[in-house]
PQR file of N, CA, C, O and H, with PARSE charges and radii, in Angstrom:
ATOM      1  N   MET A   1    -103.626 241.575-167.652 -0.4000 1.5000
ATOM      2  CA  MET A   1    -103.799 242.874-167.046 -0.0000 2.0000
ATOM      3  C   MET A   1    -104.661 243.719-167.981  0.5500 1.7000
ATOM      4  O   MET A   1    -104.446 243.738-169.193 -0.5500 1.4000
ATOM      5  N   SER A   2    -105.615 244.398-167.415 -0.4000 1.5000
ATOM      6  CA  SER A   2    -106.519 245.166-168.262 -0.0000 2.0000
ATOM      7  C   SER A   2    -105.891 246.482-168.704  0.5500 1.7000
ATOM      8  O   SER A   2    -104.927 246.963-168.108 -0.5500 1.4000
ATOM      9  H   SER A   2    -105.789 244.382-166.431  0.4000 1.0000
ATOM     10  N   MET A   3    -106.452 247.045-169.750 -0.4000 1.5000
ATOM     11  CA  MET A   3    -105.938 248.289-170.317 -0.0000 2.0000
ATOM     12  C   MET A   3    -106.060 249.436-169.319  0.5500 1.7000
ATOM     13  O   MET A   3    -105.192 250.307-169.266 -0.5500 1.4000
ATOM     14  H   MET A   3    -107.235 246.654-170.235  0.4000 1.0000
ATOM     15  N   THR A   4    -107.131 249.442-168.528 -0.4000 1.5000
ATOM     16  CA  THR A   4    -107.335 250.505-167.546 -0.0000 2.0000
ATOM     17  C   THR A   4    -106.233 250.500-166.498  0.5500 1.7000
ATOM     18  O   THR A   4    -105.749 251.563-166.108 -0.5500 1.4000
ATOM     19  H   THR A   4    -107.837 248.735-168.571  0.4000 1.0000
ATOM     20  N   ILE A   5    -105.832 249.332-166.041 -0.4000 1.5000
ATOM     21  CA  ILE A   5    -104.770 249.224-165.047 -0.0000 2.0000
ATOM     22  C   ILE A   5    -103.449 249.702-165.639  0.5500 1.7000
ATOM     23  O   ILE A   5    -102.695 250.408-164.969 -0.5500 1.4000
ATOM     24  H   ILE A   5    -106.224 248.469-166.358  0.4000 1.0000
ATOM     25  N   LEU A   6    -103.158 249.331-166.875 -0.4000 1.5000
ATOM     26  CA  LEU A   6    -101.930 249.773-167.530 -0.0000 2.0000
ATOM     27  C   LEU A   6    -101.906 251.285-167.712  0.5500 1.7000
ATOM     28  O   LEU A   6    -100.879 251.924-167.482 -0.5500 1.4000
ATOM     29  H   LEU A   6    -103.770 248.758-167.419  0.4000 1.0000
ATOM     30  N   GLN A   7    -103.028 251.857-168.123 -0.4000 1.5000
ATOM     31  CA  GLN A   7    -103.092 253.304-168.311 -0.0000 2.0000
ATOM     32  C   GLN A   7    -102.895 254.025-166.989  0.5500 1.7000
ATOM     33  O   GLN A   7    -102.208 255.045-166.933 -0.5500 1.4000
ATOM     34  H   GLN A   7    -103.862 251.338-168.311  0.4000 1.0000
ATOM     35  N   HIS A   8    -103.494 253.502-165.925 -0.4000 1.5000
ATOM     36  CA  HIS A   8    -103.336 254.111-164.604 -0.0000 2.0000
ATOM     37  C   HIS A   8    -101.885 254.019-164.157  0.5500 1.7000
ATOM     38  O   HIS A   8    -101.349 254.973-163.593 -0.5500 1.4000
ATOM     39  H   HIS A   8    -104.052 252.674-165.971  0.4000 1.0000
ATOM     40  N   SER A   9    -101.251 252.889-164.399 -0.4000 1.5000
ATOM     41  CA  SER A   9     -99.863 252.693-164.021 -0.0000 2.0000
ATOM     42  C   SER A   9     -98.960 253.668-164.774  0.5500 1.7000
ATOM     43  O   SER A   9     -98.077 254.282-164.175 -0.5500 1.4000
ATOM     44  H   SER A   9    -101.687 252.114-164.857  0.4000 1.0000
ATOM     45  N   ASN A  10     -99.172 253.812-166.068 -0.4000 1.5000
ATOM     46  CA  ASN A  10     -98.376 254.749-166.874 -0.0000 2.0000
ATOM     47  C   ASN A  10     -98.580 256.184-166.408  0.5500 1.7000
ATOM     48  O   ASN A  10     -97.622 256.952-166.324 -0.5500 1.4000
ATOM     49  H   ASN A  10     -99.889 253.313-166.555  0.4000 1.0000
ATOM     50  N   THR A  11     -99.805 256.543-166.109 -0.4000 1.5000
ATOM     51  CA  THR A  11    -100.102 257.889-165.625 -0.0000 2.0000
ATOM     52  C   THR A  11     -99.434 258.132-164.285  0.5500 1.7000
ATOM     53  O   THR A  11     -98.904 259.216-164.038 -0.5500 1.4000
ATOM     54  H   THR A  11    -100.583 255.919-166.177  0.4000 1.0000
ATOM     55  N   SER A  12     -99.456 257.133-163.423 -0.4000 1.5000
ATOM     56  CA  SER A  12     -98.851 257.248-162.104 -0.0000 2.0000
ATOM     57  C   SER A  12     -97.337 257.444-162.214  0.5500 1.7000
ATOM     58  O   SER A  12     -96.767 258.279-161.511 -0.5500 1.4000
ATOM     59  H   SER A  12     -99.886 256.252-163.623  0.4000 1.0000
ATOM     60  N   VAL A  13     -96.692 256.682-163.085 -0.4000 1.5000
ATOM     61  CA  VAL A  13     -95.242 256.812-163.283 -0.0000 2.0000
ATOM     62  C   VAL A  13     -94.919 258.184-163.852  0.5500 1.7000
ATOM     63  O   VAL A  13     -93.973 258.834-163.409 -0.5500 1.4000
ATOM     64  H   VAL A  13     -97.155 256.004-163.656  0.4000 1.0000
ATOM     65  N   HIS A  14     -95.687 258.620-164.813 -0.4000 1.5000
ATOM     66  CA  HIS A  14     -95.475 259.942-165.417 -0.0000 2.0000
ATOM     67  C   HIS A  14     -95.601 261.029-164.362  0.5500 1.7000
ATOM     68  O   HIS A  14     -94.763 261.928-164.294 -0.5500 1.4000
ATOM     69  H   HIS A  14     -96.456 258.091-165.173  0.4000 1.0000
ATOM     70  N   HIS A  15     -96.638 260.954-163.542 -0.4000 1.5000
ATOM     71  CA  HIS A  15     -96.868 261.956-162.506 -0.0000 2.0000
ATOM     72  C   HIS A  15     -95.734 261.945-161.482  0.5500 1.7000
ATOM     73  O   HIS A  15     -95.270 263.003-161.055 -0.5500 1.4000
ATOM     74  H   HIS A  15     -97.319 260.223-163.597  0.4000 1.0000
ATOM     75  N   SER A  16     -95.294 260.768-161.093 -0.4000 1.5000
ATOM     76  CA  SER A  16     -94.206 260.655-160.116 -0.0000 2.0000
ATOM     77  C   SER A  16     -92.915 261.260-160.656  0.5500 1.7000
ATOM     78  O   SER A  16     -92.230 261.994-159.944 -0.5500 1.4000
ATOM     79  H   SER A  16     -95.671 259.909-161.440  0.4000 1.0000
ATOM     80  N   PHE A  17     -92.578 260.958-161.911 -0.4000 1.5000
ATOM     81  CA  PHE A  17     -91.361 261.511-162.498 -0.0000 2.0000
ATOM     82  C   PHE A  17     -91.462 263.018-162.641  0.5500 1.7000
ATOM     83  O   PHE A  17     -90.487 263.736-162.418 -0.5500 1.4000
ATOM     84  H   PHE A  17     -93.135 260.362-162.489  0.4000 1.0000
ATOM     85  N   HIS A  18     -92.635 263.495-163.012 -0.4000 1.5000
ATOM     86  CA  HIS A  18     -92.828 264.939-163.170 -0.0000 2.0000
ATOM     87  C   HIS A  18     -92.622 265.643-161.830  0.5500 1.7000
ATOM     88  O   HIS A  18     -91.958 266.677-161.769 -0.5500 1.4000
ATOM     89  H   HIS A  18     -93.427 262.913-163.193  0.4000 1.0000
ATOM     90  N   LYS A  19     -93.185 265.092-160.761 -0.4000 1.5000
ATOM     91  CA  LYS A  19     -92.990 265.669-159.430 -0.0000 2.0000
ATOM     92  C   LYS A  19     -91.518 265.645-159.039  0.5500 1.7000
ATOM     93  O   LYS A  19     -91.005 266.621-158.493 -0.5500 1.4000
ATOM     94  H   LYS A  19     -93.725 264.251-160.810  0.4000 1.0000
ATOM     95  N   PHE A  20     -90.834 264.531-159.317 -0.4000 1.5000
ATOM     96  CA  PHE A  20     -89.418 264.413-158.998 -0.0000 2.0000
ATOM     97  C   PHE A  20     -88.595 265.442-159.760  0.5500 1.7000
ATOM     98  O   PHE A  20     -87.727 266.094-159.179 -0.5500 1.4000
ATOM     99  H   PHE A  20     -91.252 263.738-159.761  0.4000 1.0000
ATOM    100  N   SER A  21     -88.859 265.593-161.056 -0.4000 1.5000
ATOM    101  CA  SER A  21     -88.071 266.530-161.866 -0.0000 2.0000
ATOM    102  C   SER A  21     -88.268 267.961-161.395  0.5500 1.7000
ATOM    103  O   SER A  21     -87.332 268.759-161.450 -0.5500 1.4000
ATOM    104  H   SER A  21     -89.564 265.063-161.527  0.4000 1.0000
ATOM    105  N   LYS A  22     -89.465 268.302-160.932 -0.4000 1.5000
ATOM    106  CA  LYS A  22     -89.701 269.635-160.387 -0.0000 2.0000
ATOM    107  C   LYS A  22     -89.001 269.796-159.040  0.5500 1.7000
ATOM    108  O   LYS A  22     -88.462 270.861-158.740 -0.5500 1.4000
ATOM    109  H   LYS A  22     -90.225 267.653-160.887  0.4000 1.0000
ATOM    110  N   LEU A  23     -89.010 268.741-158.232 -0.4000 1.5000
ATOM    111  CA  LEU A  23     -88.409 268.784-156.902 -0.0000 2.0000
ATOM    112  C   LEU A  23     -86.904 269.037-156.963  0.5500 1.7000
ATOM    113  O   LEU A  23     -86.372 269.823-156.180 -0.5500 1.4000
ATOM    114  H   LEU A  23     -89.448 267.875-158.475  0.4000 1.0000
ATOM    115  N   VAL A  24     -86.221 268.371-157.890 -0.4000 1.5000
ATOM    116  CA  VAL A  24     -84.761 268.495-157.982 -0.0000 2.0000
ATOM    117  C   VAL A  24     -84.336 269.530-159.029  0.5500 1.7000
ATOM    118  O   VAL A  24     -83.144 269.700-159.282 -0.5500 1.4000
ATOM    119  H   VAL A  24     -86.653 267.732-158.526  0.4000 1.0000
ATOM    120  N   HIS A  25     -85.309 270.221-159.639 -0.4000 1.5000
ATOM    121  CA  HIS A  25     -85.028 271.229-160.669 -0.0000 2.0000
ATOM    122  C   HIS A  25     -84.198 270.606-161.797  0.5500 1.7000
ATOM    123  O   HIS A  25     -83.124 271.097-162.145 -0.5500 1.4000
ATOM    124  H   HIS A  25     -86.278 270.082-159.434  0.4000 1.0000
ATOM    125  N   LEU A  26     -84.722 269.520-162.355 -0.4000 1.5000
ATOM    126  CA  LEU A  26     -84.022 268.768-163.388 -0.0000 2.0000
ATOM    127  C   LEU A  26     -83.643 269.629-164.589  0.5500 1.7000
ATOM    128  O   LEU A  26     -82.546 269.484-165.130 -0.5500 1.4000
ATOM    129  H   LEU A  26     -85.595 269.122-162.073  0.4000 1.0000
ATOM    130  N   SER A  27     -84.525 270.512-165.008 -0.4000 1.5000
ATOM    131  CA  SER A  27     -84.207 271.339-166.177 -0.0000 2.0000
ATOM    132  C   SER A  27     -83.000 272.237-165.903  0.5500 1.7000
ATOM    133  O   SER A  27     -82.178 272.454-166.793 -0.5500 1.4000
ATOM    134  H   SER A  27     -85.416 270.629-164.569  0.4000 1.0000
ATOM    135  N   ASP A  28     -82.887 272.760-164.681 -0.4000 1.5000
ATOM    136  CA  ASP A  28     -81.726 273.586-164.330 -0.0000 2.0000
ATOM    137  C   ASP A  28     -80.447 272.754-164.298  0.5500 1.7000
ATOM    138  O   ASP A  28     -79.392 273.216-164.730 -0.5500 1.4000
ATOM    139  H   ASP A  28     -83.555 272.584-163.958  0.4000 1.0000
ATOM    140  N   ILE A  29     -80.542 271.532-163.790 -0.4000 1.5000
ATOM    141  CA  ILE A  29     -79.384 270.633-163.745 -0.0000 2.0000
ATOM    142  C   ILE A  29     -78.908 270.320-165.153  0.5500 1.7000
ATOM    143  O   ILE A  29     -77.710 270.362-165.434 -0.5500 1.4000
ATOM    144  H   ILE A  29     -81.399 271.156-163.439  0.4000 1.0000
ATOM    145  N   LEU A  30     -79.848 270.004-166.040 -0.4000 1.5000
ATOM    146  CA  LEU A  30     -79.485 269.695-167.423 -0.0000 2.0000
ATOM    147  C   LEU A  30     -78.862 270.906-168.101  0.5500 1.7000
ATOM    148  O   LEU A  30     -77.892 270.770-168.847 -0.5500 1.4000
ATOM    149  H   LEU A  30     -80.821 269.970-165.812  0.4000 1.0000
ATOM    150  N   ARG A  31     -79.410 272.086-167.849 -0.4000 1.5000
ATOM    151  CA  ARG A  31     -78.875 273.311-168.447 -0.0000 2.0000
ATOM    152  C   ARG A  31     -77.458 273.585-167.938  0.5500 1.7000
ATOM    153  O   ARG A  31     -76.584 273.977-168.711 -0.5500 1.4000
ATOM    154  H   ARG A  31     -80.198 272.197-167.244  0.4000 1.0000
ATOM    155  N   SER A  32     -77.230 273.378-166.629 -0.4000 1.5000
ATOM    156  CA  SER A  32     -75.897 273.631-166.077 -0.0000 2.0000
ATOM    157  C   SER A  32     -74.876 272.604-166.553  0.5500 1.7000
ATOM    158  O   SER A  32     -73.675 272.874-166.558 -0.5500 1.4000
ATOM    159  H   SER A  32     -77.940 273.059-166.001  0.4000 1.0000
ATOM    160  N   ALA A  33     -75.359 271.413-166.958 -0.4000 1.5000
ATOM    161  CA  ALA A  33     -74.475 270.392-167.512 -0.0000 2.0000
ATOM    162  C   ALA A  33     -74.299 270.584-169.018  0.5500 1.7000
ATOM    163  O   ALA A  33     -73.673 269.762-169.687 -0.5500 1.4000
ATOM    164  H   ALA A  33     -76.335 271.194-166.954  0.4000 1.0000
ATOM    165  N   ASN A  34     -74.861 271.686-169.548 -0.4000 1.5000
ATOM    166  CA  ASN A  34     -74.775 272.031-170.958 -0.0000 2.0000
ATOM    167  C   ASN A  34     -75.448 270.980-171.855  0.5500 1.7000
ATOM    168  O   ASN A  34     -74.999 270.718-172.971 -0.5500 1.4000
ATOM    169  H   ASN A  34     -75.369 272.354-169.005  0.4000 1.0000
ATOM    170  N   ILE A  35     -76.523 270.391-171.344 -0.4000 1.5000
ATOM    171  CA  ILE A  35     -77.310 269.445-172.127 -0.0000 2.0000
ATOM    172  C   ILE A  35     -78.451 270.236-172.753  0.5500 1.7000
ATOM    173  O   ILE A  35     -79.291 270.804-172.055 -0.5500 1.4000
ATOM    174  H   ILE A  35     -76.887 270.604-170.437  0.4000 1.0000
ATOM    175  N   SER A  36     -78.465 270.259-174.062 -0.4000 1.5000
ATOM    176  CA  SER A  36     -79.502 271.009-174.766 -0.0000 2.0000
ATOM    177  C   SER A  36     -79.803 270.335-176.093  0.5500 1.7000
ATOM    178  O   SER A  36     -79.146 269.371-176.486 -0.5500 1.4000
ATOM    179  H   SER A  36     -77.783 269.798-174.629  0.4000 1.0000
ATOM    180  N   LYS A  37     -80.792 270.854-176.758 -0.4000 1.5000
ATOM    181  CA  LYS A  37     -81.165 270.386-178.080 -0.0000 2.0000
ATOM    182  C   LYS A  37     -81.743 271.557-178.839  0.5500 1.7000
ATOM    183  O   LYS A  37     -81.959 272.621-178.260 -0.5500 1.4000
ATOM    184  H   LYS A  37     -81.325 271.637-176.439  0.4000 1.0000
ATOM    185  N   THR A  38     -81.993 271.386-180.104 -0.4000 1.5000
ATOM    186  CA  THR A  38     -82.444 272.519-180.897 -0.0000 2.0000
ATOM    187  C   THR A  38     -83.952 272.561-181.090  0.5500 1.7000
ATOM    188  O   THR A  38     -84.553 273.624-180.938 -0.5500 1.4000
ATOM    189  H   THR A  38     -81.816 270.522-180.574  0.4000 1.0000
ATOM    190  N   LYS A  39     -84.581 271.436-181.420 -0.4000 1.5000
ATOM    191  CA  LYS A  39     -86.018 271.443-181.709 -0.0000 2.0000
ATOM    192  C   LYS A  39     -86.669 270.160-181.222  0.5500 1.7000
ATOM    193  O   LYS A  39     -86.002 269.179-180.894 -0.5500 1.4000
ATOM    194  H   LYS A  39     -84.093 270.573-181.543  0.4000 1.0000
ATOM    195  N   GLY A  40     -87.977 270.203-181.187 -0.4000 1.5000
ATOM    196  CA  GLY A  40     -88.727 268.983-180.897 -0.0000 2.0000
ATOM    197  C   GLY A  40     -89.153 268.849-179.452  0.5500 1.7000
ATOM    198  O   GLY A  40     -89.532 269.826-178.805 -0.5500 1.4000
ATOM    199  H   GLY A  40     -88.519 271.000-181.454  0.4000 1.0000
ATOM    200  N   VAL A  41     -89.088 267.651-178.967 -0.4000 1.5000
ATOM    201  CA  VAL A  41     -89.565 267.305-177.638 -0.0000 2.0000
ATOM    202  C   VAL A  41     -88.596 267.836-176.585  0.5500 1.7000
ATOM    203  O   VAL A  41     -87.380 267.832-176.782 -0.5500 1.4000
ATOM    204  H   VAL A  41     -88.780 266.858-179.493  0.4000 1.0000
ATOM    205  N   ARG A  42     -89.154 268.292-175.463 -0.4000 1.5000
ATOM    206  CA  ARG A  42     -88.307 268.772-174.371 -0.0000 2.0000
ATOM    207  C   ARG A  42     -87.465 267.642-173.813  0.5500 1.7000
ATOM    208  O   ARG A  42     -87.883 266.485-173.852 -0.5500 1.4000
ATOM    209  H   ARG A  42     -90.141 268.294-175.303  0.4000 1.0000
ATOM    210  N   VAL A  43     -86.288 267.954-173.297 -0.4000 1.5000
ATOM    211  CA  VAL A  43     -85.368 266.954-172.759 -0.0000 2.0000
ATOM    212  C   VAL A  43     -86.007 266.196-171.602  0.5500 1.7000
ATOM    213  O   VAL A  43     -85.831 264.983-171.486 -0.5500 1.4000
ATOM    214  H   VAL A  43     -85.949 268.894-173.266  0.4000 1.0000
ATOM    215  N   THR A  44     -86.739 266.889-170.756 -0.4000 1.5000
ATOM    216  CA  THR A  44     -87.381 266.213-169.615 -0.0000 2.0000
ATOM    217  C   THR A  44     -88.400 265.192-170.089  0.5500 1.7000
ATOM    218  O   THR A  44     -88.553 264.141-169.466 -0.5500 1.4000
ATOM    219  H   THR A  44     -86.882 267.874-170.850  0.4000 1.0000
ATOM    220  N   VAL A  45     -89.099 265.480-171.176 -0.4000 1.5000
ATOM    221  CA  VAL A  45     -90.060 264.522-171.731 -0.0000 2.0000
ATOM    222  C   VAL A  45     -89.334 263.283-172.258  0.5500 1.7000
ATOM    223  O   VAL A  45     -89.816 262.159-172.112 -0.5500 1.4000
ATOM    224  H   VAL A  45     -88.975 266.333-171.682  0.4000 1.0000
ATOM    225  N   LEU A  46     -88.179 263.502-172.867 -0.4000 1.5000
ATOM    226  CA  LEU A  46     -87.393 262.369-173.360 -0.0000 2.0000
ATOM    227  C   LEU A  46     -86.966 261.454-172.213  0.5500 1.7000
ATOM    228  O   LEU A  46     -86.989 260.231-172.347 -0.5500 1.4000
ATOM    229  H   LEU A  46     -87.788 264.414-172.986  0.4000 1.0000
ATOM    230  N   LEU A  47     -86.579 262.046-171.097 -0.4000 1.5000
ATOM    231  CA  LEU A  47     -86.160 261.252-169.946 -0.0000 2.0000
ATOM    232  C   LEU A  47     -87.344 260.492-169.322  0.5500 1.7000
ATOM    233  O   LEU A  47     -87.181 259.384-168.812 -0.5500 1.4000
ATOM    234  H   LEU A  47     -86.560 263.040-170.988  0.4000 1.0000
ATOM    235  N   GLU A  48     -88.512 261.094-169.372 -0.4000 1.5000
ATOM    236  CA  GLU A  48     -89.678 260.404-168.838 -0.0000 2.0000
ATOM    237  C   GLU A  48     -89.944 259.143-169.620  0.5500 1.7000
ATOM    238  O   GLU A  48     -90.893 258.418-169.318 -0.5500 1.4000
ATOM    239  H   GLU A  48     -88.644 261.995-169.787  0.4000 1.0000
TER
END
């Protein structure tokens, strides 16, 4: 499999998850479940 196909696939998965997380308001769900962190990468990025 070529690198271009892999990059496109990764981008597609990232875009799909991002749309899903916005659709279901993932950040609000995580906040209401008291899931938080102090510094660094956002929780939604970790899940992606």
